[in-house]
LOSE-454041 format. One line per 3 residues: their letters; for each residue x, y, z of N, C-alpha, C, CB. Coordinates in nm, 2 decimals. Glycine has a CB too. Example, Ala and Ser with C-alpha at 12.3 -4.5 7.8 and 13.67 -1.06 7.14 Angstrom:
BEGIN
as> 1.32,-0.57,0.78,1.23,-0.45,0.78,1.32,-0.33,0.78,1.13,-0.45,0.90 | 1.28,-0.22,0.71,1.37,-0.11,0.71,1.29,0.00,0.79,1.41,-0.06,0.57
***
This chain:
BEGIN
xxx> 0.08,-0.12,0.00,0.00,0.00,0.00,0.09,0.12,0.00,-0.10,0.00,0.12 | 0.06,0.22,-0.08,0.14,0.34,-0.10,0.09,0.44,0.00,0.13,0.40,-0.24 | 0.19,0.50,0.08,0.15,0.60,0.18,0.13,0.73,0.10,0.26,0.62,0.29
xxx> 0.07,0.83,0.18,0.04,0.96,0.11,0.17,1.03,0.07,-0.03,1.05,0.21 | 0.28,1.02,0.15,0.41,1.08,0.12,0.47,1.02,0.00,0.50,1.08,0.24 | 0.46,0.88,-0.01,0.51,0.81,-0.12,0.44,0.85,-0.25,0.51,0.66,-0.10
xxx> 0.31,0.86,-0.24,0.23,0.90,-0.35,0.26,1.04,-0.40,0.08,0.88,-0.32 | 0.28,1.13,-0.31,0.31,1.27,-0.35,0.45,1.27,-0.42,0.32,1.36,-0.22 | 0.54,1.19,-0.37,0.67,1.19,-0.44,0.66,1.13,-0.58,0.77,1.10,-0.36
xxx> 0.58,1.03,-0.59,0.55,0.97,-0.72,0.48,1.07,-0.82,0.47,0.84,-0.71 | 0.39,1.14,-0.76,0.32,1.25,-0.84,0.41,1.35,-0.89,0.21,1.31,-0.75 | 0.50,1.40,-0.80,0.60,1.50,-0.84,0.69,1.45,-0.95,0.68,1.55,-0.72
xxx> 0.74,1.32,-0.94,0.82,1.26,-1.04,0.74,1.26,-1.17,0.87,1.12,-1.00 | 0.62,1.22,-1.17,0.54,1.20,-1.29,0.52,1.34,-1.36,0.40,1.14,-1.26 | 0.49,1.44,-1.28,0.47,1.58,-1.33,0.60,1.63,-1.39,0.42,1.67,-1.23
xxx> 0.71,1.60,-1.33,0.84,1.64,-1.38,0.86,1.57,-1.52,0.95,1.60,-1.29 | 0.82,1.44,-1.53,0.83,1.37,-1.65,0.75,1.43,-1.76,0.80,1.22,-1.63 | 0.63,1.47,-1.73,0.54,1.53,-1.82,0.60,1.66,-1.88,0.40,1.56,-1.77
xxx> 0.65,1.74,-1.78,0.71,1.87,-1.82,0.84,1.84,-1.91,0.75,1.95,-1.70 | 0.92,1.74,-1.88,1.03,1.71,-1.96,0.99,1.66,-2.10,1.12,1.60,-1.89 | 0.89,1.58,-2.10,0.84,1.53,-2.23,0.79,1.64,-2.32,0.73,1.42,-2.21
xxx> 0.72,1.74,-2.25,0.66,1.85,-2.33,0.78,1.94,-2.38,0.57,1.93,-2.24 | 0.88,1.96,-2.30,1.00,2.04,-2.35,1.07,1.97,-2.46,1.09,2.06,-2.23 | 1.09,1.84,-2.45,1.15,1.76,-2.56,1.07,1.77,-2.69,1.17,1.62,-2.52
xxx> 0.94,1.75,-2.67,0.85,1.76,-2.79,0.86,1.90,-2.86,0.71,1.72,-2.76 | 0.86,2.00,-2.77,0.86,2.14,-2.83,0.99,2.16,-2.90,0.84,2.24,-2.72 | 1.10,2.11,-2.85,1.23,2.13,-2.91,1.25,2.05,-3.04,1.34,2.10,-2.81
xxx> 1.17,1.95,-3.05,1.18,1.86,-3.17,1.07,1.90,-3.27,1.18,1.71,-3.14 | 1.05,2.02,-3.31,0.94,2.07,-3.39,0.95,2.02,-3.53,0.93,2.22,-3.38 | 0.84,1.99,-3.59,0.83,1.96,-3.73,0.86,2.09,-3.81,0.69,1.91,-3.77
xxx> 0.95,2.09,-3.91,0.98,2.21,-3.98,0.95,2.18,-4.13,1.13,2.24,-3.97 | 0.88,2.28,-4.19,0.84,2.27,-4.33,0.86,2.39,-4.41,0.69,2.23,-4.33 | 0.90,2.38,-4.53,0.90,2.49,-4.63,0.82,2.44,-4.75,1.05,2.53,-4.68
xxx> 0.71,2.51,-4.77,0.62,2.46,-4.89,0.62,2.57,-5.00,0.48,2.43,-4.84 | 0.68,2.69,-4.97,0.70,2.79,-5.08,0.56,2.83,-5.14,0.79,2.74,-5.18 | 0.46,2.84,-5.06,0.33,2.88,-5.12,0.33,3.02,-5.17,0.22,2.86,-5.01
xxx> 0.39,3.11,-5.09,0.39,3.25,-5.13,0.52,3.32,-5.14,0.30,3.33,-5.03 | 0.62,3.26,-5.07,0.76,3.32,-5.07,0.86,3.21,-5.07,0.78,3.41,-4.94 | 0.99,3.26,-5.09,1.10,3.16,-5.08,1.14,3.12,-4.94,1.22,3.22,-5.15
xxx> 1.07,3.18,-4.84,1.09,3.15,-4.70,1.23,3.16,-4.65,1.04,3.01,-4.68 | 1.32,3.24,-4.72,1.45,3.26,-4.67,1.55,3.16,-4.73,1.46,3.25,-4.52 | 1.51,3.07,-4.82,1.60,2.98,-4.89,1.68,3.07,-4.99,1.53,2.87,-4.96
xxx> 1.81,3.02,-5.02,1.90,3.09,-5.11,1.96,2.98,-5.20,2.01,3.17,-5.04 | 2.04,3.03,-5.29,2.10,2.94,-5.39,2.24,2.99,-5.43,2.01,2.92,-5.51 | 2.32,2.90,-5.50,2.44,2.94,-5.56,2.42,3.01,-5.70,2.54,2.82,-5.58
xxx> 2.29,3.01,-5.74,2.25,3.07,-5.87,2.13,3.15,-5.83,2.22,2.96,-5.98 | 2.06,3.21,-5.94,1.94,3.28,-5.91,1.83,3.19,-5.86,1.89,3.35,-6.04 | 1.75,3.24,-5.77,1.64,3.16,-5.71,1.52,3.24,-5.68,1.69,3.08,-5.59
xxx> 1.41,3.18,-5.69,1.28,3.26,-5.65,1.17,3.16,-5.63,1.25,3.36,-5.77 | 1.07,3.21,-5.56,0.94,3.13,-5.54,0.86,3.14,-5.67,0.86,3.18,-5.42 | 0.81,3.03,-5.71,0.73,3.02,-5.84,0.59,2.96,-5.81,0.81,2.94,-5.95
xxx> 0.49,3.01,-5.87,0.36,2.96,-5.85,0.30,2.89,-5.98,0.27,3.06,-5.80 | 0.36,2.91,-6.10,0.31,2.86,-6.22,0.32,2.70,-6.21,0.40,2.90,-6.34 | 0.20,2.64,-6.24,0.20,2.49,-6.22,0.30,2.42,-6.31,0.06,2.44,-6.27
xxx> 0.37,2.32,-6.25,0.46,2.24,-6.31,0.44,2.09,-6.27,0.61,2.28,-6.28 | 0.41,2.01,-6.37,0.39,1.86,-6.34,0.28,1.84,-6.23,0.52,1.80,-6.30 | 0.18,1.92,-6.23,0.07,1.90,-6.13,0.09,1.98,-6.00,0.06,1.76,-6.10
xxx> 0.20,2.05,-5.99,0.22,2.12,-5.86,0.18,2.27,-5.89,0.37,2.12,-5.82 | 0.07,2.31,-5.82,0.01,2.44,-5.84,0.01,2.52,-5.71,-0.12,2.43,-5.90 | 0.08,2.48,-5.61,0.08,2.54,-5.48,0.20,2.63,-5.45,0.06,2.44,-5.37
xxx> 0.30,2.64,-5.54,0.42,2.71,-5.51,0.54,2.62,-5.49,0.40,2.81,-5.40 | 0.66,2.66,-5.53,0.78,2.58,-5.51,0.90,2.68,-5.53,0.78,2.46,-5.61 | 1.02,2.63,-5.50,1.14,2.71,-5.52,1.21,2.67,-5.65,1.23,2.69,-5.40
xxx> 1.25,2.77,-5.72,1.32,2.75,-5.85,1.47,2.80,-5.82,1.26,2.82,-5.97 | 1.56,2.71,-5.86,1.70,2.75,-5.87,1.75,2.75,-6.01,1.79,2.66,-5.78 | 1.79,2.86,-6.07,1.81,2.88,-6.21,1.95,2.91,-6.24,1.71,2.98,-6.27
xxx> 2.02,2.82,-6.32,2.16,2.85,-6.35,2.18,2.87,-6.50,2.25,2.73,-6.31 | 2.30,2.87,-6.54,2.33,2.90,-6.69,2.38,2.77,-6.76,2.44,3.00,-6.70 | 2.37,2.66,-6.69,2.40,2.53,-6.76,2.55,2.49,-6.74,2.38,2.54,-6.90
xxx> 2.63,2.58,-6.67,2.77,2.55,-6.65,2.80,2.50,-6.51,2.86,2.67,-6.68 | 2.71,2.53,-6.42,2.72,2.48,-6.28,2.59,2.42,-6.23,2.77,2.60,-6.18 | 2.60,2.33,-6.14,2.48,2.26,-6.09,2.41,2.35,-5.99,2.51,2.12,-6.03
xxx> 2.28,2.39,-6.01,2.21,2.47,-5.91,2.20,2.39,-5.78,2.07,2.51,-5.96 | 2.21,2.47,-5.67,2.19,2.42,-5.53,2.09,2.51,-5.46,2.32,2.41,-5.46 | 2.02,2.45,-5.37,1.93,2.53,-5.28,1.98,2.52,-5.14,1.78,2.48,-5.29
xxx> 1.98,2.63,-5.07,2.04,2.64,-4.94,1.93,2.67,-4.84,2.15,2.74,-4.93 | 1.92,2.59,-4.73,1.81,2.59,-4.64,1.79,2.73,-4.57,1.82,2.48,-4.54 | 1.66,2.75,-4.54,1.63,2.87,-4.46,1.68,2.85,-4.31,1.48,2.90,-4.46
xxx> 1.70,2.96,-4.24,1.76,2.96,-4.10,1.68,2.87,-4.01,1.76,3.09,-4.05 | 1.54,2.85,-4.03,1.46,2.77,-3.94,1.50,2.63,-3.94,1.32,2.79,-3.97 | 1.58,2.58,-4.04,1.62,2.44,-4.04,1.76,2.42,-3.97,1.63,2.39,-4.19
xxx> 1.82,2.53,-3.93,1.96,2.53,-3.88,1.97,2.54,-3.73,2.04,2.64,-3.95 | 2.09,2.53,-3.68,2.11,2.54,-3.54,2.12,2.40,-3.48,2.00,2.62,-3.47 | 2.08,2.39,-3.35,2.09,2.26,-3.28,1.96,2.18,-3.31,2.10,2.29,-3.12
xxx> 1.98,2.08,-3.39,1.87,1.99,-3.44,1.89,1.85,-3.38,1.85,1.99,-3.59 | 1.96,1.83,-3.27,1.98,1.70,-3.22,1.84,1.63,-3.18,2.07,1.71,-3.09 | 1.74,1.71,-3.15,1.61,1.65,-3.12,1.55,1.59,-3.24,1.52,1.76,-3.06
xxx> 1.60,1.61,-3.36,1.54,1.55,-3.48,1.61,1.42,-3.51,1.55,1.65,-3.59 | 1.72,1.39,-3.44,1.79,1.27,-3.47,1.70,1.15,-3.45,1.92,1.25,-3.38 | 1.70,1.06,-3.55,1.60,0.95,-3.55,1.48,0.98,-3.64,1.56,0.92,-3.41
xxx> 1.46,1.10,-3.68,1.35,1.14,-3.76,1.39,1.13,-3.91,1.30,1.28,-3.73 | 1.33,1.21,-3.99,1.36,1.20,-4.14,1.37,1.35,-4.20,1.24,1.13,-4.21 | 1.44,1.35,-4.31,1.45,1.47,-4.39,1.40,1.44,-4.53,1.60,1.53,-4.39
xxx> 1.30,1.51,-4.58,1.24,1.48,-4.71,1.22,1.60,-4.79,1.11,1.40,-4.69 | 1.20,1.58,-4.92,1.17,1.69,-5.02,1.12,1.64,-5.15,1.30,1.78,-5.03 | 1.06,1.73,-5.23,1.03,1.70,-5.37,1.13,1.77,-5.46,0.88,1.74,-5.40
xxx> 1.16,1.71,-5.57,1.25,1.78,-5.67,1.21,1.75,-5.81,1.40,1.72,-5.64 | 1.25,1.85,-5.90,1.20,1.84,-6.04,1.31,1.91,-6.12,1.06,1.91,-6.05 | 1.35,1.85,-6.23,1.44,1.91,-6.33,1.35,1.99,-6.43,1.53,1.81,-6.41
xxx> 1.32,2.11,-6.40,1.22,2.19,-6.47,1.27,2.22,-6.61,1.19,2.32,-6.40 | 1.40,2.26,-6.63,1.45,2.29,-6.76,1.59,2.23,-6.78,1.46,2.45,-6.78 | 1.59,2.11,-6.84,1.72,2.04,-6.86,1.78,2.10,-6.99,1.70,1.89,-6.87
xxx> 1.91,2.08,-6.99,1.98,2.12,-7.12,1.95,2.02,-7.23,2.13,2.13,-7.10 | 1.95,1.89,-7.18,1.92,1.78,-7.28,1.78,1.73,-7.25,2.03,1.66,-7.26 | 1.69,1.77,-7.34,1.55,1.74,-7.32,1.51,1.60,-7.37,1.46,1.84,-7.40
xxx> 1.57,1.50,-7.30,1.54,1.36,-7.33,1.56,1.28,-7.20,1.62,1.30,-7.44 | 1.52,1.16,-7.20,1.53,1.08,-7.08,1.65,0.99,-7.07,1.40,0.99,-7.06 | 1.75,1.02,-7.14,1.88,0.95,-7.14,1.97,0.99,-7.02,1.95,0.95,-7.27
xxx> 1.95,1.12,-6.98,2.03,1.17,-6.87,1.98,1.13,-6.74,2.04,1.32,-6.88 | 2.07,1.09,-6.65,2.02,1.05,-6.51,2.06,1.16,-6.42,2.09,0.92,-6.47 | 1.98,1.18,-6.32,2.00,1.29,-6.22,2.01,1.23,-6.08,1.89,1.39,-6.23
xxx> 2.10,1.28,-6.00,2.12,1.23,-5.87,2.08,1.34,-5.77,2.26,1.18,-5.84 | 1.98,1.32,-5.69,1.94,1.41,-5.58,2.03,1.39,-5.46,1.79,1.40,-5.55 | 2.07,1.49,-5.39,2.16,1.47,-5.27,2.12,1.58,-5.17,2.31,1.48,-5.31
xxx> 2.15,1.55,-5.05,2.14,1.64,-4.94,2.28,1.65,-4.86,2.03,1.60,-4.84 | 2.32,1.77,-4.83,2.45,1.79,-4.76,2.42,1.86,-4.63,2.56,1.85,-4.84 | 2.46,1.81,-4.52,2.45,1.88,-4.39,2.59,1.94,-4.36,2.40,1.78,-4.28
xxx> 2.59,2.07,-4.32,2.71,2.14,-4.29,2.71,2.18,-4.14,2.73,2.26,-4.38 | 2.83,2.17,-4.08,2.85,2.22,-3.94,2.99,2.28,-3.95,2.84,2.11,-3.83 | 2.99,2.41,-3.97,3.12,2.48,-3.99,3.20,2.42,-4.11,3.21,2.47,-3.86
xxx> 3.32,2.37,-4.09,3.40,2.32,-4.20,3.37,2.17,-4.22,3.55,2.33,-4.16 | 3.29,2.11,-4.14,3.25,1.97,-4.15,3.12,1.95,-4.23,3.24,1.90,-4.01 | 3.12,1.84,-4.31,2.99,1.82,-4.38,2.98,1.67,-4.41,2.99,1.90,-4.51
xxx> 2.86,1.63,-4.43,2.83,1.49,-4.47,2.72,1.50,-4.58,2.78,1.40,-4.35 | 2.73,1.41,-4.67,2.63,1.41,-4.79,2.56,1.27,-4.80,2.71,1.45,-4.92 | 2.43,1.28,-4.83,2.36,1.16,-4.86,2.31,1.17,-5.01,2.24,1.14,-4.77
xxx> 2.35,1.08,-5.09,2.31,1.08,-5.23,2.21,0.97,-5.26,2.44,1.07,-5.33 | 2.10,1.01,-5.32,2.00,0.91,-5.36,2.04,0.84,-5.49,1.86,0.98,-5.37 | 1.97,0.73,-5.52,2.00,0.65,-5.64,1.97,0.74,-5.76,1.92,0.52,-5.64
xxx> 2.06,0.74,-5.86,2.03,0.82,-5.99,1.90,0.77,-6.05,2.15,0.80,-6.09 | 1.83,0.87,-6.12,1.71,0.83,-6.18,1.69,0.92,-6.31,1.59,0.86,-6.09 | 1.62,0.86,-6.41,1.59,0.94,-6.53,1.45,1.00,-6.52,1.60,0.84,-6.65
xxx> 1.38,0.98,-6.41,1.24,1.02,-6.40,1.21,1.15,-6.34,1.17,0.91,-6.33 | 1.30,1.25,-6.35,1.28,1.38,-6.29,1.26,1.49,-6.38,1.40,1.41,-6.20 | 1.28,1.47,-6.51,1.26,1.58,-6.61,1.12,1.62,-6.62,1.31,1.53,-6.75
xxx> 1.09,1.74,-6.57,0.96,1.80,-6.57,0.86,1.71,-6.49,0.91,1.82,-6.71 | 0.91,1.64,-6.40,0.83,1.55,-6.31,0.88,1.56,-6.17,0.84,1.40,-6.36 | 0.79,1.57,-6.07,0.83,1.58,-5.93,0.86,1.44,-5.88,0.72,1.64,-5.85
xxx> 0.98,1.43,-5.82,1.02,1.31,-5.75,1.02,1.33,-5.60,1.16,1.26,-5.80 | 1.00,1.22,-5.52,1.00,1.24,-5.38,1.12,1.17,-5.32,0.87,1.17,-5.32 | 1.18,1.23,-5.22,1.31,1.18,-5.16,1.30,1.20,-5.01,1.43,1.26,-5.21
xxx> 1.34,1.09,-4.94,1.34,1.09,-4.79,1.46,1.02,-4.74,1.21,1.03,-4.74 | 1.53,1.07,-4.64,1.64,1.00,-4.58,1.63,1.01,-4.43,1.78,1.06,-4.62 | 1.66,0.90,-4.36,1.66,0.89,-4.21,1.77,0.98,-4.16,1.67,0.75,-4.16
xxx> 1.74,1.04,-4.05,1.84,1.12,-3.98,1.90,1.04,-3.87,1.77,1.25,-3.92 | 1.98,0.94,-3.92,2.05,0.85,-3.83,2.20,0.84,-3.88,1.99,0.71,-3.82 | 2.29,0.81,-3.79,2.43,0.79,-3.83,2.45,0.68,-3.93,2.51,0.77,-3.71
xxx> 2.38,0.57,-3.91,2.39,0.46,-4.01,2.35,0.49,-4.15,2.32,0.34,-3.95 | 2.24,0.57,-4.16,2.19,0.60,-4.29,2.29,0.69,-4.37,2.06,0.68,-4.28 | 2.37,0.77,-4.29,2.46,0.86,-4.36,2.60,0.80,-4.36,2.46,0.99,-4.28
xxx> 2.62,0.69,-4.30,2.75,0.62,-4.31,2.86,0.68,-4.23,2.79,0.61,-4.45 | 2.82,0.74,-4.11,2.92,0.80,-4.03,2.90,0.75,-3.88,2.91,0.96,-4.03 | 2.99,0.78,-3.79,2.98,0.74,-3.66,2.87,0.82,-3.59,3.11,0.76,-3.58
xxx> 2.81,0.77,-3.48,2.71,0.84,-3.40,2.76,0.97,-3.35,2.66,0.75,-3.29 | 2.89,0.97,-3.30,2.94,1.09,-3.25,2.96,1.20,-3.36,3.08,1.07,-3.19 | 3.00,1.16,-3.48,3.01,1.26,-3.59,2.88,1.31,-3.63,3.08,1.20,-3.71
xxx> 2.78,1.22,-3.64,2.65,1.27,-3.68,2.58,1.36,-3.58,2.56,1.15,-3.71 | 2.59,1.32,-3.45,2.53,1.40,-3.35,2.60,1.54,-3.34,2.53,1.33,-3.22 | 2.73,1.54,-3.36,2.81,1.66,-3.36,2.76,1.76,-3.47,2.95,1.63,-3.38
xxx> 2.74,1.71,-3.59,2.69,1.79,-3.70,2.55,1.84,-3.67,2.69,1.72,-3.83 | 2.46,1.75,-3.62,2.32,1.79,-3.59,2.31,1.89,-3.48,2.24,1.67,-3.56 | 2.41,1.89,-3.39,2.41,1.98,-3.28,2.44,2.13,-3.32,2.51,1.94,-3.17
xxx> 2.49,2.15,-3.44,2.52,2.28,-3.49,2.52,2.29,-3.64,2.66,2.33,-3.44 | 2.40,2.27,-3.69,2.38,2.28,-3.84,2.40,2.42,-3.89,2.24,2.23,-3.88 | 2.50,2.45,-3.97,2.52,2.58,-4.02,2.47,2.59,-4.17,2.67,2.62,-4.01
xxx> 2.44,2.48,-4.23,2.39,2.48,-4.36,2.33,2.35,-4.41,2.50,2.53,-4.46 | 2.23,2.35,-4.49,2.18,2.23,-4.56,2.16,2.27,-4.70,2.04,2.18,-4.49 | 2.22,2.19,-4.79,2.20,2.21,-4.94,2.14,2.09,-5.01,2.34,2.24,-5.00
xxx> 2.05,2.13,-5.10,1.99,2.03,-5.19,2.04,2.05,-5.33,1.83,2.04,-5.18 | 2.06,1.93,-5.40,2.12,1.94,-5.53,2.06,1.83,-5.62,2.27,1.93,-5.53 | 2.05,1.86,-5.75,2.01,1.76,-5.85,2.13,1.77,-5.96,1.87,1.79,-5.92
xxx> 2.21,1.67,-5.95,2.33,1.67,-6.04,2.31,1.58,-6.16,2.46,1.62,-5.96 | 2.35,1.62,-6.28,2.34,1.54,-6.40,2.46,1.45,-6.42,2.32,1.63,-6.52 | 2.44,1.33,-6.48,2.55,1.24,-6.51,2.62,1.27,-6.64,2.51,1.10,-6.50
xxx> 2.57,1.38,-6.71,2.63,1.43,-6.83,2.72,1.55,-6.80,2.52,1.46,-6.94 | 2.78,1.60,-6.90,2.86,1.73,-6.88,2.77,1.85,-6.89,2.97,1.74,-6.99 | 2.64,1.83,-6.90,2.55,1.95,-6.91,2.47,1.96,-6.79,2.46,1.93,-7.04
xxx> 2.49,2.06,-6.71,2.41,2.08,-6.59,2.27,2.13,-6.63,2.47,2.18,-6.49 | 2.17,2.10,-6.55,2.03,2.15,-6.58,2.03,2.30,-6.56,1.93,2.08,-6.49 | 1.94,2.37,-6.64,1.93,2.51,-6.63,1.85,2.54,-6.50,1.85,2.57,-6.75
xxx> 1.73,2.49,-6.49,1.64,2.52,-6.38,1.60,2.39,-6.31,1.51,2.60,-6.43 | 1.60,2.39,-6.17,1.55,2.28,-6.09,1.46,2.34,-5.99,1.67,2.21,-6.03 | 1.36,2.25,-5.95,1.26,2.30,-5.85,1.27,2.21,-5.73,1.13,2.29,-5.91
xxx> 1.24,2.27,-5.61,1.23,2.20,-5.48,1.10,2.24,-5.41,1.36,2.23,-5.39 | 1.04,2.15,-5.34,0.92,2.18,-5.27,0.90,2.08,-5.16,0.80,2.16,-5.37 | 0.81,2.12,-5.07,0.77,2.03,-4.95,0.90,1.98,-4.88,0.69,1.92,-5.00
xxx> 0.99,2.07,-4.84,1.11,2.03,-4.77,1.07,2.02,-4.62,1.22,2.14,-4.79 | 1.09,1.90,-4.57,1.04,1.87,-4.43,1.15,1.81,-4.34,0.92,1.78,-4.44 | 1.16,1.86,-4.22,1.24,1.79,-4.12,1.14,1.74,-4.02,1.35,1.89,-4.06
xxx> 1.13,1.61,-4.01,1.03,1.55,-3.92,1.10,1.47,-3.81,0.94,1.45,-4.01 | 1.08,1.51,-3.69,1.14,1.44,-3.58,1.06,1.32,-3.54,1.16,1.53,-3.45 | 1.13,1.23,-3.46,1.05,1.11,-3.41,1.02,1.14,-3.27,1.14,0.98,-3.42
xxx> 0.90,1.10,-3.22,0.86,1.13,-3.08,0.95,1.07,-2.98,0.72,1.08,-3.06 | 1.00,0.95,-3.01,1.10,0.88,-2.93,1.07,0.87,-2.78,1.23,0.96,-2.94 | 1.17,0.88,-2.70,1.16,0.86,-2.56,1.07,0.97,-2.49,1.29,0.87,-2.49
xxx> 1.07,1.09,-2.55,0.98,1.19,-2.49,0.84,1.15,-2.49,1.00,1.33,-2.57 | 0.79,1.10,-2.60,0.65,1.05,-2.60,0.63,0.94,-2.50,0.61,1.01,-2.74 | 0.72,0.84,-2.50,0.70,0.73,-2.41,0.70,0.78,-2.26,0.82,0.63,-2.42
xxx> 0.78,0.88,-2.23,0.78,0.93,-2.10,0.65,1.00,-2.07,0.89,1.03,-2.08 | 0.60,1.08,-2.17,0.47,1.14,-2.15,0.35,1.05,-2.13,0.44,1.23,-2.27 | 0.36,0.93,-2.20,0.25,0.83,-2.19,0.26,0.76,-2.05,0.26,0.73,-2.30
xxx> 0.38,0.74,-2.00,0.40,0.67,-1.88,0.36,0.75,-1.76,0.54,0.63,-1.86 | 0.37,0.88,-1.76,0.34,0.96,-1.65,0.20,0.95,-1.60,0.37,1.11,-1.68 | 0.09,0.96,-1.68,-0.04,0.94,-1.63,-0.07,0.81,-1.56,-0.14,0.96,-1.75
xxx> -0.01,0.71,-1.61,-0.02,0.58,-1.55,0.03,0.58,-1.41,0.05,0.47,-1.63 | 0.15,0.65,-1.39,0.21,0.66,-1.26,0.11,0.74,-1.16,0.34,0.73,-1.27 | 0.05,0.84,-1.22,-0.04,0.92,-1.13,-0.16,0.84,-1.08,-0.09,1.04,-1.21
xxx> -0.20,0.74,-1.16,-0.32,0.66,-1.12,-0.29,0.56,-1.00,-0.36,0.58,-1.24 | -0.16,0.55,-0.97,-0.12,0.46,-0.86,-0.14,0.53,-0.73,0.02,0.40,-0.88 | -0.26,0.56,-0.69,-0.29,0.63,-0.57,-0.30,0.54,-0.45,-0.42,0.72,-0.59
xx> -0.29,0.60,-0.34,-0.31,0.52,-0.21,-0.45,0.47,-0.20,-0.27,0.61,-0.09 | -0.46,0.34,-0.18,-0.59,0.27,-0.16,-0.64,0.29,-0.02,-0.58,0.13,-0.20
***
């Protein structure tokens, strides 16, 4: 039988757990750029802008990175994706991509989508499988935010996620001709609820253990 003092101690522990879980959940926020009306602070190594003209069924807005065909356009993440994102470890990073204006207008050229995470002078890159299905067509890409998915040690991955100074998206051609215009949309950083949710679920059960 639980005494009143023991129950009060258990209650305080449970409430502390709820507060901790709430703080963890708040720090691991879902982050989205959908480019409906603006570029949301994204930049590029070439000209870039928010576009609303429908492309391949997308009529809600997207980001265009437009080059001259000599360099591969890259898109650089808005500040809201940067900083300490360790709470997102175990979640996913995803986006849509489209080769809007290729130099070679046929399906023989393959394109490789990639994501690079930067932390100061350090960086890691995840490259997706090359595909021919991106010319004027939106493709969907998603990578787990885990050390194993990126092929690095846990310490290295967590170190980069603790201080993200840049995230770049790229669509590279396997030919000598870079695409003129590429599009990106629905860029999402999705955390996993993880231990914080488990702790939040366990706390109410603890509170129910009252003195009989």
